[in-house]
Every structure is written in C-alpha cells, then in structure tokens.
C-alpha positions in Angstrom: 0.0 0.0 0.0 1.2 3.5 -0.9 1.0 6.0 2.0 0.7 9.7 1.5 2.0 12.1 4.2 0.1 15.0 5.7 -3.0 14.1 3.7 -6.0 16.4 3.8 -9.2 14.7 4.8 -11.7 17.5 3.9 -13.1 15.6 0.9 -13.0 12.3 2.9 -15.6 13.3 5.4 -19.1 14.3 4.4 -19.2 17.3 6.8 -16.4 18.7 4.7 -14.4 19.8 7.8 -10.7 20.4 7.6 -8.5 17.8 9.2 -5.2 16.1 8.3 -4.0 12.5 8.3 -0.4 12.1 9.2 -0.4 9.0 6.9 -3.1 7.9 4.5 -3.5 4.9 2.2 -6.4 3.6 0.1 -6.8 -0.1 0.6 -7.8 -1.9 -2.7 -6.6 -5.4 -1.9 -7.3 -7.8 0.9 -3.9 -9.4 0.4 -2.1 -6.0 0.7 -4.0 -5.2 3.8 -3.3 -8.6 5.4 0.4 -8.2 4.7 0.6 -4.6 6.0 -1.3 -5.5 9.2 0.9 -8.6 9.8 4.0 -6.4 9.5 2.7 -3.4 11.5 0.5 -5.1 14.1 2.6 -3.9 17.0 2.5 -0.3 15.8 -0.2 2.3 16.5 -3.5 0.8 15.4 -4.8 2.3 12.1 -7.8 4.5 11.8 -10.3 2.9 9.4 -12.7 4.9 7.2 -15.1 4.2 4.4 -16.9 7.0 2.6 -16.6 9.3 5.7 -20.4 9.8 5.8 -20.8 9.0 9.5 -17.8 10.8 10.8 -17.2 14.1 12.6 -13.5 15.0 12.9 -12.6 17.6 15.5 -8.8 17.1 15.2 -6.1 15.7 13.0 -5.5 12.0 12.9 -2.1 10.8 14.1 -2.7 7.1 13.5 -2.3 5.7 9.9 -5.6 6.3 8.1 -6.7 3.4 5.9 -9.7 4.0 3.6 -11.2 0.6 2.7 -11.7 1.1 -1.0 -12.1 -2.5 -2.3 -14.5 -2.8 -5.2 -16.7 -5.5 -6.7 -20.1 -7.1 -6.5 -21.2 -10.7 -7.3 -23.9 -13.3 -6.9 -22.5 -16.0 -4.6 -25.5 -18.4 -4.4 -28.7 -18.5 -6.4 -31.4 -21.1 -5.8 -35.1 -20.5 -6.1 -36.2 -17.3 -4.4 -33.1 -17.1 -2.2 -30.0 -15.3 -3.6 -26.8 -14.6 -1.7 -24.9 -11.5 -3.0 -21.6 -10.1 -2.0 -20.3 -6.5 -2.2 -16.8 -5.4 -1.4 -16.4 -2.7 1.3 -15.5 0.2 -1.0 -18.7 -0.1 -3.1 -21.0 2.9 -2.7 -24.2 1.8 -0.9 -26.8 3.3 -3.1 -25.4 2.1 -6.4 -25.2 -1.4 -4.8 -28.9 -1.2 -3.8 -29.7 -0.3 -7.4 -27.6 -3.2 -8.6 -29.5 -5.7 -6.5 -32.8 -4.3 -7.9 -31.5 -4.7 -11.5 -30.9 -8.4 -10.6 -34.5 -8.7 -9.6 -33.7 -9.0 -5.9 -35.7 -7.6 -3.0 -34.8 -6.7 0.6 -32.8 -3.5 0.4 -35.2 -1.2 -1.5 -36.2 0.8 1.7 -32.5 1.6 2.2 -32.1 3.5 -1.1 -30.1 6.7 -1.3 -28.3 6.2 2.0 -24.8 7.7 1.4 -21.6 5.9 2.3 -19.8 2.6 1.6 -21.1 -0.9 1.9 -18.3 -1.8 4.4 -19.4 0.9 6.9 -23.1 -0.1 6.8 -22.9 -3.0 9.3 -21.0 -0.9 11.8 -24.0 1.4 12.1 -26.6 -1.2 11.2 -28.0 1.4 8.8 -31.8 1.6 8.6 -34.6 3.6 7.1 -38.3 3.5 6.7 -38.8 0.4 8.9 -35.9 -1.7 7.6 -32.4 -2.3 8.9 -29.6 -4.2 7.2 -29.5 -6.6 10.1 -32.6 -8.2 8.6 -30.8 -9.3 5.4 -27.1 -9.4 6.3 -25.8 -12.9 6.0 -22.2 -12.5 7.0 -19.1 -10.3 6.6 -15.4 -10.8 6.2 -12.9 -8.9 8.2 -9.1 -8.6 8.6 -7.6 -8.2 12.1 -5.5 -5.1 11.9 -3.2 -6.3 14.7 -2.4 -9.7 13.2 -3.4 -9.6 9.5 -5.6 -12.7 10.1 -9.0 -12.9 8.3 -12.1 -13.6 10.3 -15.7 -14.1 9.2 -18.6 -12.8 11.3 -22.0 -14.3 10.8 -25.1 -12.2 11.5 -25.5 -13.4 15.1 -21.9 -12.5 16.0 -22.4 -8.9 14.9 -24.7 -8.2 17.9 -26.9 -5.8 15.9 -29.1 -3.3 17.7 -30.8 0.0 16.8 -28.0 1.8 14.8 -25.6 -0.4 16.6 -23.3 -3.4 16.3 -20.4 -5.1 18.0 -18.1 -3.0 15.9 -19.7 0.2 17.3 -20.4 -0.5 20.9 -17.1 -2.3 21.2 -15.5 1.2 21.0 -12.7 2.5 18.9 -10.5 -0.6 19.7 -13.1 -3.0 18.3 -14.0 -0.7 15.4 -10.4 -0.3 14.2 -9.3 -3.8 15.1 -11.5 -5.4 12.5 -11.4 -4.0 8.9 -14.6 -5.1 7.1 -13.6 -6.0 3.6 -16.7 -7.7 2.1 -20.3 -8.1 3.1 -22.9 -10.7 2.1 -26.6 -10.3 2.0 -29.4 -12.9 1.7 -32.0 -11.4 -0.6 -35.1 -12.8 -2.3 -36.7 -12.8 -5.7 -40.1 -12.7 -3.9 -41.1 -9.1 -3.0 -42.5 -8.6 0.5 -43.5 -4.9 0.8 -42.5 -2.9 3.8 -44.6 0.2 3.3 -46.3 0.8 6.6 -44.1 3.8 7.2 -46.4 6.8 6.7 -44.2 8.7 4.3 -43.6 5.8 2.0 -47.3 4.8 1.9 -48.3 8.4 1.1 -45.6 8.8 -1.6 -46.8 5.6 -3.3 -50.4 6.8 -3.1 -49.5 10.2 -4.6 -47.7 8.4 -7.4 -50.9 6.3 -8.0 -49.0 3.1 -7.4 -51.6 0.6 -6.2 -49.5 -2.7 -6.3 -45.9 -1.6 -5.7 -42.9 -3.7 -6.5 -39.4 -3.3 -5.0 -38.4 -0.7 -7.6 -41.5 1.4 -6.9 -40.6 1.4 -3.2 -37.0 2.4 -4.0 -38.2 5.3 -6.2 -40.6 6.4 -3.4 -37.8 6.4 -0.8 -35.4 8.2 -3.2 -38.1 10.9 -3.7 -38.7 11.3 0.0 -35.0 11.5 1.0 -34.3 13.9 -1.9 -36.9 16.3 -0.5 -36.1 16.0 3.2 -32.4 15.5 3.5 -29.6 17.8 2.2 -27.2 16.4 -0.3 -23.7 16.1 1.3 -22.2 17.1 -2.1 -24.0 20.4 -1.8 -23.9 21.2 1.9 -21.7 19.3 4.4 -23.7 16.9 6.7 -23.7 13.3 7.9 -27.4 12.7 7.6 -29.3 12.1 10.9 -27.0 13.2 13.6 -28.9 11.8 16.6 -30.5 8.5 17.3 -34.2 8.4 18.2 -34.2 7.8 22.0 -35.8 4.5 23.0 -37.5 4.7 26.4 -39.7 2.6 28.7 -43.5 2.7 28.2 -43.8 4.5 31.5 -41.5 7.3 30.5 -43.2 7.6 27.1 -46.6 7.8 28.8 -45.4 10.5 31.1 -44.0 12.6 28.2 -47.1 12.0 26.1 -49.3 13.4 29.0 -47.2 16.6 28.8 -46.8 16.8 25.0 -49.8 15.3 23.3 -48.4 15.8 19.8 -45.2 13.9 20.5 -44.5 11.4 17.7 -43.7 7.9 19.1 -43.5 4.4 17.7 -43.4 0.9 19.2 -39.9 -0.5 19.8 -38.5 -3.9 21.0 -39.3 -5.3 24.4 -42.4 -3.1 24.9 -40.3 0.1 24.8 -41.2 3.2 22.8 -39.1 5.1 20.3 -39.4 8.9 20.4 -38.8 11.1 17.3 -35.5 12.9 18.0 -36.2 15.5 15.2 -39.4 16.5 17.0 -37.6 16.9 20.3 -35.0 19.1 18.7 -37.5 21.2 16.9 -39.6 21.7 20.1 -36.5 22.6 21.9 -36.2 25.5 19.5 -33.1 24.4 17.5 -34.5 23.9 14.0 -32.6 26.2 11.6 -30.5 27.7 14.4 -26.8 28.3 14.7 -24.7 28.8 17.8 -24.0 32.4 16.7 -24.8 34.6 13.8 -21.3 34.1 12.4 -21.1 30.3 12.9 -21.2 28.1 9.8 -22.4 25.2 11.9 -26.2 24.9 12.0 -29.2 22.7 12.5 -30.8 22.2 9.1 -33.9 24.4 8.5 -35.9 21.5 7.0 -34.8 18.5 9.0 -33.9 19.1 12.7 -32.1 15.8 13.0 -29.4 17.0 10.5 -26.5 19.2 11.5 -24.9 21.1 8.5 -21.7 22.9 7.6 -22.6 26.0 5.6 -18.9 26.3 4.7 -15.8 26.7 6.9 -17.2 25.2 10.1 -14.7 23.3 12.2 -15.5 19.9 13.6 -15.2 21.5 17.1 -17.9 24.0 16.2 -20.2 21.2 14.9 -19.6 19.2 18.1 -20.3 22.2 20.3 -23.6 22.7 18.4 -24.5 19.1 18.9 -23.8 19.4 22.7 -25.9 22.5 23.0 -28.8 20.7 21.3 -28.3 17.8 23.6 -28.3 20.0 26.7 -31.5 21.8 25.7 -33.4 18.6 24.8 -32.3 17.1 28.1 -33.5 20.2 30.0 -36.9 20.2 28.4 -37.6 16.5 28.1 -35.2 14.7 30.4 -33.8 12.7 27.5 -30.2 12.6 26.4 -29.8 12.3 22.7 -27.1 10.0 21.4 -25.1 10.9 18.3 -25.1 8.5 15.4 -21.7 9.5 13.8 -18.3 8.6 15.1 -17.0 11.6 17.0 -13.2 12.0 16.9 
C-alpha cells in the first residue's frame, strides 16, 4: 500500500471539515491489507474509514488512516427465491442497492439513497423506513488489523441493535481492530412490501402506485429522501446526527401526557421510540446556529441534521451538537445519542 503524508481529509468526510491524516492509504486489496497488518500489528492501530459519511473530525488523525476502497459485486449463491450476494467494502451503498434491484432482488429497497460505503453499513446497522440491514445481512469478512488474520462474522456474531453493532459499541478498539472487507446479503426474488411507514405509503399513493414492486418502493424512498435531506455534495452533513431515543413505556406515557403531539413508535421489548427530530424542533433548534457568524447549524428543513454551511470546524459542529443535547435534556429529560463517530 502506498502511504501519503500530511494528507487532507476535507473531501473524505461528508461534513467537509478540515483535518489532516499524518499518513493515509487507500486499501484496494485484501492481500495487501493482510500483509501490511501482519507487518505493523505492534505499531499504532490504524484509523479505518469508508466514505466518511458517518464521521465528525474535531482534530487531525495521528494514526495511519486506511480507507477501505475495495471494489466489486457478485452473486454467490442463487437457488429458487433465495440469492446470496456479496459487495466489497468500498462499493458505494446506493449504487449497490440499485444493482440488486436490477438483478430482480428484494430486501434493500427501503434503504435506497443512503450515502456511504457498503463496508461501513454493518457498523452502524443502517436503517430507514422500517428496515435495517441486520434483517438481510448474512455475514461479513474482516481482517484483524493487529495480526493480519482474516475472520468471518455471521449475522448473530455482529450483535446488531438499533443503529448499533459489536463494531460500534465495542468502541474504537473494536472498530479499528477489524477491517470489514466484504459483506454478504441474503436477498429474495419474492417481494414482501414494507410500506407501513407513513411517508412511504403516502408517496406511493400520490404516485398512483396501487400494487408496488421493489423498484417502486425504491423510487418512493429516493423521492422522500431527496426532498427531506440535504445532499452532502451540496452542503456538508452526515445525515441524521442523533438516534431516536428508546425509552420505557412508563417514560413515554409521562412525556405523552405533557406533550400530546409527540410522535412515538413501538420498539422492541415493549419500549417506545421517540422522534428525535421533533424533540430538537420543540427545543427551538431547527434552523438555528450557535451564533450569527457560525457556519455550523441545525438544518432548516430537518432538525435531525447538522450542517456545515462552509468553513465550520469539527469542534464547532460538536459544540452545536452538545448545545442541542443540553436543551433537549433540560426540556424533556432525554439525552440524545449521536449517530456519527466523533473524533
């Protein structure tokens, strides 16, 4: 692998904040990565990135930065309605979803237009409109960055949760110890619609789609996301910045008695998911900045999104996030948890 020194990371994080990697290399081969890790396992652990779409940098990175840029997609197993497909870590997520649809495969359509790379998707257990990748992920291949040894994780070993996995809640040590190089999904040729989410159902109705197929759902999701969420190529952002808090039924009932219009949804184990965007908007932060001169702001159309209007530092964005957290906690007694990795 060829390392570049003092490499600017501005275009390698979707917030577009300025930061520098003391050393940077794009990984395009599993063999090269295994050899490098075996030779440097006793050195400072590397800092792994994908598309940089779930990352907030508040400082320069002293550790070697490895961008997992391996490319390729293929069908591994095809029998009847069940098809196992594989994508390398450096494939962009949305084009991969469109590729599966072109193969006549169903299961990922609700996850259309999510930015980032395939290899980063399991870390966050990305999800949207009632679907998470944990539902279709079969397995993934990793390389131990300390030894260079490959290891496969099957679905059950990933410990998936709401926007969570073993690679995330294991902390930076776990996240940077296992470089995800390829991901396999078990998809189906039989379409089972997941359109109970209000926005998706309404979008299909407005398009006069009575009996939708997977491509119809994908187009509906693309239309919704295009309207609601800012394009990172136009304005720096990392999508939804905060997770929707999941609380006990008792806490949800107490909040509902105080705020009758509070959006809430059933979650696992009888708990309740509260809409973080609504909490932020009710706390008065939608469209606001920390100061009149700050380029860091809460998006004026979607309160869950923090944006960089140009020139904001990672520290400014993190200070904004903390101010939002503090006001939401003061008003509702709920501490919002960030989705991106904060460095």
